[in-house]
A tleap script that builds the chain and sets N, CA, C and O, in Angstrom:
source leaprc.protein.ff14SB
mol = sequence {
  NMET ALA GLU THR LYS SER GLY PHE ALA ARG
  PRO MET THR PRO SER ALA GLU LEU ALA ALA
  ILE ILE GLY ALA GLN PRO GLN PRO ARG THR
  GLN VAL THR LYS LEU VAL TRP ASP TYR ILE
  LYS ALA HIE ASN LEU GLN ASN PRO ALA ASN
  LYS ARG ASN ILE LEU CYS ASP ALA LYS LEU
  LYS ALA VAL MET GLY LYS ASP GLU VAL THR
  MET PHE GLU MET THR GLY LEU VAL GLY LYS
  HIE LEU CSER
}
set mol.1.N position { -16.755 -1.556 4.044 }
set mol.1.CA position { -17.351 -2.107 2.838 }
set mol.1.C position { -16.338 -2.029 1.695 }
set mol.1.O position { -15.756 -0.970 1.457 }
set mol.2.N position { -16.128 -3.121 1.000 }
set mol.2.CA position { -15.157 -3.181 -0.079 }
set mol.2.C position { -15.674 -2.442 -1.305 }
set mol.2.O position { -16.849 -2.534 -1.659 }
set mol.3.N position { -14.766 -1.707 -1.946 }
set mol.3.CA position { -15.136 -0.989 -3.165 }
set mol.3.C position { -15.056 -1.964 -4.337 }
set mol.3.O position { -14.047 -2.645 -4.521 }
set mol.4.N position { -16.124 -2.025 -5.122 }
set mol.4.CA position { -16.098 -2.881 -6.303 }
set mol.4.C position { -15.809 -2.015 -7.511 }
set mol.4.O position { -16.392 -0.945 -7.687 }
set mol.5.N position { -14.905 -2.493 -8.331 }
set mol.5.CA position { -14.532 -1.748 -9.524 }
set mol.5.C position { -15.340 -2.262 -10.703 }
set mol.5.O position { -15.574 -3.463 -10.844 }
set mol.6.N position { -15.756 -1.338 -11.537 }
set mol.6.CA position { -16.524 -1.744 -12.704 }
set mol.6.C position { -16.000 -1.028 -13.939 }
set mol.6.O position { -15.215 -0.085 -13.841 }
set mol.7.N position { -16.441 -1.484 -15.092 }
set mol.7.CA position { -16.091 -0.829 -16.339 }
set mol.7.C position { -14.597 -0.792 -16.601 }
set mol.7.O position { -13.908 -1.810 -16.532 }
set mol.8.N position { -14.105 0.420 -16.907 }
set mol.8.CA position { -12.705 0.581 -17.310 }
set mol.8.C position { -11.721 0.329 -16.177 }
set mol.8.O position { -10.567 -0.013 -16.437 }
set mol.9.N position { -12.147 0.489 -14.921 }
set mol.9.CA position { -11.229 0.351 -13.788 }
set mol.9.C position { -11.048 -1.101 -13.347 }
set mol.9.O position { -10.098 -1.417 -12.632 }
set mol.10.N position { -11.954 -1.985 -13.771 }
set mol.10.CA position { -11.888 -3.383 -13.336 }
set mol.10.C position { -10.742 -4.105 -14.045 }
set mol.10.O position { -10.676 -4.092 -15.274 }
set mol.11.N position { -9.833 -4.739 -13.285 }
set mol.11.CA position { -8.745 -5.486 -13.935 }
set mol.11.C position { -9.288 -6.624 -14.795 }
set mol.11.O position { -10.178 -7.366 -14.383 }
set mol.12.N position { -8.734 -6.742 -15.994 }
set mol.12.CA position { -9.139 -7.777 -16.943 }
set mol.12.C position { -7.918 -8.642 -17.252 }
set mol.12.O position { -6.789 -8.151 -17.267 }
set mol.13.N position { -8.150 -9.917 -17.495 }
set mol.13.CA position { -7.060 -10.847 -17.790 }
set mol.13.C position { -6.818 -10.893 -19.300 }
set mol.13.O position { -7.747 -11.159 -20.064 }
set mol.14.N position { -5.570 -10.636 -19.743 }
set mol.14.CA position { -5.283 -10.679 -21.180 }
set mol.14.C position { -5.179 -12.114 -21.698 }
set mol.14.O position { -4.818 -13.034 -20.964 }
set mol.15.N position { -5.509 -12.278 -22.989 }
set mol.15.CA position { -5.310 -13.577 -23.652 }
set mol.15.C position { -3.813 -13.844 -23.745 }
set mol.15.O position { -3.002 -12.958 -23.473 }
set mol.16.N position { -3.449 -15.056 -24.126 }
set mol.16.CA position { -2.029 -15.407 -24.280 }
set mol.16.C position { -1.363 -14.508 -25.320 }
set mol.16.O position { -0.217 -14.095 -25.140 }
set mol.17.N position { -2.082 -14.200 -26.415 }
set mol.17.CA position { -1.522 -13.355 -27.474 }
set mol.17.C position { -1.257 -11.936 -26.956 }
set mol.17.O position { -0.203 -11.360 -27.225 }
set mol.18.N position { -2.213 -11.383 -26.217 }
set mol.18.CA position { -2.053 -10.033 -25.677 }
set mol.18.C position { -1.008 -10.023 -24.563 }
set mol.18.O position { -0.254 -9.059 -24.428 }
set mol.19.N position { -0.961 -11.082 -23.771 }
set mol.19.CA position { 0.025 -11.182 -22.685 }
set mol.19.C position { 1.457 -11.145 -23.226 }
set mol.19.O position { 2.367 -10.695 -22.530 }
set mol.20.N position { 1.663 -11.614 -24.458 }
set mol.20.CA position { 2.994 -11.567 -25.075 }
set mol.20.C position { 3.458 -10.121 -25.271 }
set mol.20.O position { 4.655 -9.860 -25.399 }
set mol.21.N position { 2.507 -9.185 -25.294 }
set mol.21.CA position { 2.826 -7.765 -25.490 }
set mol.21.C position { 2.842 -7.013 -24.165 }
set mol.21.O position { 3.756 -6.231 -23.905 }
set mol.22.N position { 1.828 -7.246 -23.322 }
set mol.22.CA position { 1.667 -6.426 -22.106 }
set mol.22.C position { 1.954 -7.170 -20.808 }
set mol.22.O position { 1.949 -6.560 -19.739 }
set mol.23.N position { 2.205 -8.479 -20.878 }
set mol.23.CA position { 2.391 -9.266 -19.662 }
set mol.23.C position { 1.080 -9.927 -19.255 }
set mol.23.O position { 0.013 -9.501 -19.697 }
set mol.24.N position { 1.142 -10.952 -18.425 }
set mol.24.CA position { -0.033 -11.749 -18.083 }
set mol.24.C position { -0.835 -11.194 -16.902 }
set mol.24.O position { -1.919 -11.695 -16.600 }
set mol.25.N position { -0.306 -10.161 -16.235 }
set mol.25.CA position { -0.970 -9.589 -15.064 }
set mol.25.C position { -2.316 -8.962 -15.448 }
set mol.25.O position { -2.382 -8.223 -16.431 }
set mol.26.N position { -3.394 -9.239 -14.694 }
set mol.26.CA position { -4.665 -8.546 -14.972 }
set mol.26.C position { -4.490 -7.029 -14.846 }
set mol.26.O position { -3.850 -6.546 -13.911 }
set mol.27.N position { -5.058 -6.291 -15.787 }
set mol.27.CA position { -4.914 -4.838 -15.848 }
set mol.27.C position { -6.267 -4.202 -16.173 }
set mol.27.O position { -7.089 -4.823 -16.847 }
set mol.28.N position { -6.512 -2.975 -15.704 }
set mol.28.CA position { -7.696 -2.241 -16.168 }
set mol.28.C position { -7.542 -1.907 -17.659 }
set mol.28.O position { -6.423 -1.805 -18.160 }
set mol.29.N position { -8.663 -1.739 -18.359 }
set mol.29.CA position { -8.621 -1.442 -19.799 }
set mol.29.C position { -7.744 -0.231 -20.124 }
set mol.29.O position { -7.011 -0.235 -21.112 }
set mol.30.N position { -7.826 0.798 -19.290 }
set mol.30.CA position { -7.046 2.013 -19.551 }
set mol.30.C position { -5.552 1.699 -19.545 }
set mol.30.O position { -4.807 2.211 -20.382 }
set mol.31.N position { -5.117 0.870 -18.617 }
set mol.31.CA position { -3.701 0.498 -18.529 }
set mol.31.C position { -3.312 -0.412 -19.693 }
set mol.31.O position { -2.197 -0.317 -20.207 }
set mol.32.N position { -4.220 -1.291 -20.110 }
set mol.32.CA position { -3.949 -2.170 -21.260 }
set mol.32.C position { -3.675 -1.306 -22.493 }
set mol.32.O position { -2.710 -1.541 -23.220 }
set mol.33.N position { -4.532 -0.306 -22.723 }
set mol.33.CA position { -4.353 0.582 -23.874 }
set mol.33.C position { -3.009 1.298 -23.796 }
set mol.33.O position { -2.298 1.398 -24.795 }
set mol.34.N position { -2.662 1.795 -22.612 }
set mol.34.CA position { -1.389 2.489 -22.421 }
set mol.34.C position { -0.216 1.548 -22.724 }
set mol.34.O position { 0.729 1.937 -23.411 }
set mol.35.N position { -0.275 0.316 -22.216 }
set mol.35.CA position { 0.810 -0.646 -22.428 }
set mol.35.C position { 0.953 -1.030 -23.903 }
set mol.35.O position { 2.068 -1.193 -24.397 }
set mol.36.N position { -0.168 -1.173 -24.602 }
set mol.36.CA position { -0.114 -1.482 -26.034 }
set mol.36.C position { 0.539 -0.319 -26.779 }
set mol.36.O position { 1.367 -0.534 -27.664 }
set mol.37.N position { 0.168 0.913 -26.423 }
set mol.37.CA position { 0.793 2.084 -27.058 }
set mol.37.C position { 2.276 2.150 -26.742 }
set mol.37.O position { 3.075 2.489 -27.614 }
set mol.38.N position { 2.659 1.835 -25.513 }
set mol.38.CA position { 4.081 1.808 -25.155 }
set mol.38.C position { 4.835 0.833 -26.060 }
set mol.38.O position { 5.935 1.128 -26.526 }
set mol.39.N position { 4.229 -0.331 -26.303 }
set mol.39.CA position { 4.833 -1.347 -27.172 }
set mol.39.C position { 4.957 -0.821 -28.608 }
set mol.39.O position { 5.999 -0.966 -29.248 }
set mol.40.N position { 3.869 -0.204 -29.102 }
set mol.40.CA position { 3.864 0.331 -30.478 }
set mol.40.C position { 4.973 1.374 -30.640 }
set mol.40.O position { 5.707 1.357 -31.628 }
set mol.41.N position { 5.088 2.274 -29.674 }
set mol.41.CA position { 6.101 3.334 -29.760 }
set mol.41.C position { 7.513 2.769 -29.595 }
set mol.41.O position { 8.434 3.195 -30.292 }
set mol.42.N position { 7.689 1.819 -28.684 }
set mol.42.CA position { 9.015 1.228 -28.457 }
set mol.42.C position { 9.526 0.489 -29.692 }
set mol.42.O position { 10.731 0.428 -29.935 }
set mol.43.N position { 8.590 -0.078 -30.477 }
set mol.43.CA position { 8.973 -0.847 -31.662 }
set mol.43.C position { 8.765 -0.068 -32.958 }
set mol.43.O position { 8.872 -0.625 -34.051 }
set mol.44.N position { 8.464 1.245 -32.824 }
set mol.44.CA position { 8.313 2.129 -33.989 }
set mol.44.C position { 7.321 1.563 -35.002 }
set mol.44.O position { 7.645 1.419 -36.181 }
set mol.45.N position { 6.108 1.243 -34.537 }
set mol.45.CA position { 5.118 0.582 -35.390 }
set mol.45.C position { 4.032 1.506 -35.934 }
set mol.45.O position { 3.093 1.040 -36.579 }
set mol.46.N position { 4.149 2.823 -35.679 }
set mol.46.CA position { 3.185 3.732 -36.293 }
set mol.46.C position { 3.575 3.939 -37.755 }
set mol.46.O position { 4.757 4.075 -38.071 }
set mol.47.N position { 2.588 3.963 -38.640 }
set mol.47.CA position { 2.835 4.185 -40.053 }
set mol.47.C position { 3.387 5.602 -40.223 }
set mol.47.O position { 2.713 6.567 -39.866 }
set mol.48.N position { 4.611 5.743 -40.766 }
set mol.48.CA position { 5.187 7.093 -40.892 }
set mol.48.C position { 4.366 8.001 -41.810 }
set mol.48.O position { 4.384 9.220 -41.640 }
set mol.49.N position { 3.649 7.431 -42.774 }
set mol.49.CA position { 2.833 8.216 -43.695 }
set mol.49.C position { 1.505 8.640 -43.065 }
set mol.49.O position { 0.916 9.643 -43.468 }
set mol.50.N position { 1.038 7.878 -42.081 }
set mol.50.CA position { -0.231 8.180 -41.415 }
set mol.50.C position { -0.134 7.679 -39.982 }
set mol.50.O position { -0.354 6.497 -39.720 }
set mol.51.N position { 0.192 8.567 -39.061 }
set mol.51.CA position { 0.457 8.189 -37.663 }
set mol.51.C position { -0.755 7.566 -36.964 }
set mol.51.O position { -0.609 6.959 -35.904 }
set mol.52.N position { -1.946 7.710 -37.545 }
set mol.52.CA position { -3.142 7.104 -36.938 }
set mol.52.C position { -3.228 5.603 -37.217 }
set mol.52.O position { -4.056 4.903 -36.633 }
set mol.53.N position { -2.376 5.119 -38.103 }
set mol.53.CA position { -2.363 3.701 -38.423 }
set mol.53.C position { -1.185 3.010 -37.757 }
set mol.53.O position { -0.096 3.571 -37.632 }
set mol.54.N position { -1.435 1.769 -37.329 }
set mol.54.CA position { -0.412 0.972 -36.664 }
set mol.54.C position { -0.048 -0.184 -37.589 }
set mol.54.O position { -0.918 -0.916 -38.060 }
set mol.55.N position { 1.241 -0.338 -37.841 }
set mol.55.CA position { 1.750 -1.454 -38.637 }
set mol.55.C position { 2.057 -2.589 -37.670 }
set mol.55.O position { 2.889 -2.432 -36.776 }
set mol.56.N position { 1.408 -3.709 -37.837 }
set mol.56.CA position { 1.521 -4.799 -36.870 }
set mol.56.C position { 2.730 -5.683 -37.146 }
set mol.56.O position { 2.938 -6.149 -38.266 }
set mol.57.N position { 3.532 -5.907 -36.085 }
set mol.57.CA position { 4.573 -6.925 -36.166 }
set mol.57.C position { 3.900 -8.268 -35.832 }
set mol.57.O position { 2.681 -8.322 -35.671 }
set mol.58.N position { 4.671 -9.327 -35.728 }
set mol.58.CA position { 4.090 -10.658 -35.510 }
set mol.58.C position { 3.243 -10.722 -34.234 }
set mol.58.O position { 2.153 -11.296 -34.242 }
set mol.59.N position { 3.743 -10.132 -33.132 }
set mol.59.CA position { 3.008 -10.178 -31.862 }
set mol.59.C position { 1.698 -9.398 -31.956 }
set mol.59.O position { 0.655 -9.873 -31.508 }
set mol.60.N position { 1.755 -8.208 -32.534 }
set mol.60.CA position { 0.536 -7.398 -32.658 }
set mol.60.C position { -0.452 -8.032 -33.631 }
set mol.60.O position { -1.663 -7.978 -33.412 }
set mol.61.N position { 0.055 -8.629 -34.695 }
set mol.61.CA position { -0.826 -9.263 -35.679 }
set mol.61.C position { -1.616 -10.409 -35.037 }
set mol.61.O position { -2.761 -10.661 -35.410 }
set mol.62.N position { -0.998 -11.102 -34.067 }
set mol.62.CA position { -1.698 -12.181 -33.357 }
set mol.62.C position { -2.911 -11.635 -32.593 }
set mol.62.O position { -3.898 -12.346 -32.404 }
set mol.63.N position { -2.835 -10.384 -32.161 }
set mol.63.CA position { -3.940 -9.751 -31.438 }
set mol.63.C position { -4.915 -9.081 -32.408 }
set mol.63.O position { -6.128 -9.253 -32.288 }
set mol.64.N position { -4.391 -8.328 -33.356 }
set mol.64.CA position { -5.224 -7.519 -34.256 }
set mol.64.C position { -5.831 -8.312 -35.414 }
set mol.64.O position { -6.912 -7.982 -35.899 }
set mol.65.N position { -5.134 -9.354 -35.849 }
set mol.65.CA position { -5.662 -10.185 -36.928 }
set mol.65.C position { -5.346 -9.694 -38.336 }
set mol.65.O position { -5.767 -10.315 -39.311 }
set mol.66.N position { -4.608 -8.583 -38.461 }
set mol.66.CA position { -4.220 -8.095 -39.787 }
set mol.66.C position { -2.944 -7.280 -39.702 }
set mol.66.O position { -2.443 -7.000 -38.613 }
set mol.67.N position { -2.419 -6.899 -40.867 }
set mol.67.CA position { -1.113 -6.242 -40.940 }
set mol.67.C position { -1.125 -4.784 -40.493 }
set mol.67.O position { -0.118 -4.278 -39.996 }
set mol.68.N position { -2.271 -4.100 -40.669 }
set mol.68.CA position { -2.347 -2.684 -40.327 }
set mol.68.C position { -3.740 -2.380 -39.787 }
set mol.68.O position { -4.742 -2.833 -40.338 }
set mol.69.N position { -3.791 -1.612 -38.710 }
set mol.69.CA position { -5.075 -1.206 -38.115 }
set mol.69.C position { -5.026 0.283 -37.791 }
set mol.69.O position { -3.951 0.863 -37.636 }
set mol.70.N position { -6.212 0.896 -37.691 }
set mol.70.CA position { -6.258 2.289 -37.239 }
set mol.70.C position { -6.274 2.289 -35.716 }
set mol.70.O position { -6.595 1.276 -35.094 }
set mol.71.N position { -5.930 3.420 -35.119 }
set mol.71.CA position { -5.936 3.495 -33.651 }
set mol.71.C position { -7.352 3.299 -33.103 }
set mol.71.O position { -7.522 2.873 -31.961 }
set mol.72.N position { -8.366 3.610 -33.914 }
set mol.72.CA position { -9.753 3.435 -33.470 }
set mol.72.C position { -10.155 1.961 -33.479 }
set mol.72.O position { -10.854 1.500 -32.577 }
set mol.73.N position { -9.714 1.222 -34.500 }
set mol.73.CA position { -9.966 -0.223 -34.563 }
set mol.73.C position { -9.248 -0.940 -33.420 }
set mol.73.O position { -9.767 -1.891 -32.835 }
set mol.74.N position { -8.041 -0.458 -33.118 }
set mol.74.CA position { -7.168 -1.138 -32.162 }
set mol.74.C position { -7.858 -1.410 -30.825 }
set mol.74.O position { -7.785 -2.526 -30.311 }
set mol.75.N position { -8.528 -0.403 -30.258 }
set mol.75.CA position { -9.124 -0.599 -28.929 }
set mol.75.C position { -10.188 -1.692 -28.945 }
set mol.75.O position { -10.279 -2.478 -28.003 }
set mol.76.N position { -10.994 -1.751 -30.006 }
set mol.76.CA position { -12.006 -2.805 -30.109 }
set mol.76.C position { -11.386 -4.187 -30.259 }
set mol.76.O position { -11.851 -5.157 -29.659 }
set mol.77.N position { -10.333 -4.266 -31.066 }
set mol.77.CA position { -9.674 -5.559 -31.292 }
set mol.77.C position { -8.964 -6.039 -30.025 }
set mol.77.O position { -8.982 -7.229 -29.711 }
set mol.78.N position { -8.340 -5.109 -29.301 }
set mol.78.CA position { -7.668 -5.463 -28.046 }
set mol.78.C position { -8.698 -5.928 -27.014 }
set mol.78.O position { -8.436 -6.859 -26.254 }
set mol.79.N position { -9.872 -5.280 -26.986 }
set mol.79.CA position { -10.933 -5.639 -26.043 }
set mol.79.C position { -11.376 -7.088 -26.158 }
set mol.79.O position { -11.791 -7.696 -25.172 }
set mol.80.N position { -11.288 -7.643 -27.365 }
set mol.80.CA position { -11.669 -9.051 -27.584 }
set mol.80.C position { -10.681 -10.006 -26.917 }
set mol.80.O position { -10.974 -11.191 -26.758 }
set mol.81.N position { -9.516 -9.498 -26.528 }
set mol.81.CA position { -8.487 -10.327 -25.892 }
set mol.81.C position { -8.455 -10.154 -24.375 }
set mol.81.O position { -7.494 -10.553 -23.717 }
set mol.82.N position { -9.517 -9.553 -23.823 }
set mol.82.CA position { -9.606 -9.358 -22.365 }
set mol.82.C position { -10.811 -10.094 -21.817 }
set mol.82.O position { -11.886 -10.093 -22.417 }
set mol.83.N position { -10.612 -10.728 -20.657 }
set mol.83.CA position { -11.745 -11.416 -20.039 }
set mol.83.C position { -11.709 -11.216 -18.540 }
set mol.83.O position { -12.580 -11.717 -17.829 }
savepdb mol mol.pdb
quit
């Protein structure tokens, strides 16, 4: 019997905007979050004055919709780009 994955473990397809950051391969939500954080850290996008805030570059702004987001907002905004 095949195991069906649900919730966080189920691979989700990223939008074109999110794929520009994490790649177009379907990924579970947990991996999407990890890949977005890898991108943020690689591009030094955490606000130095408040590490809980992310300063969006052009690619991240296409996903988040604004110049700066909190890490708590980020997961909800990224979720809108998964199907």
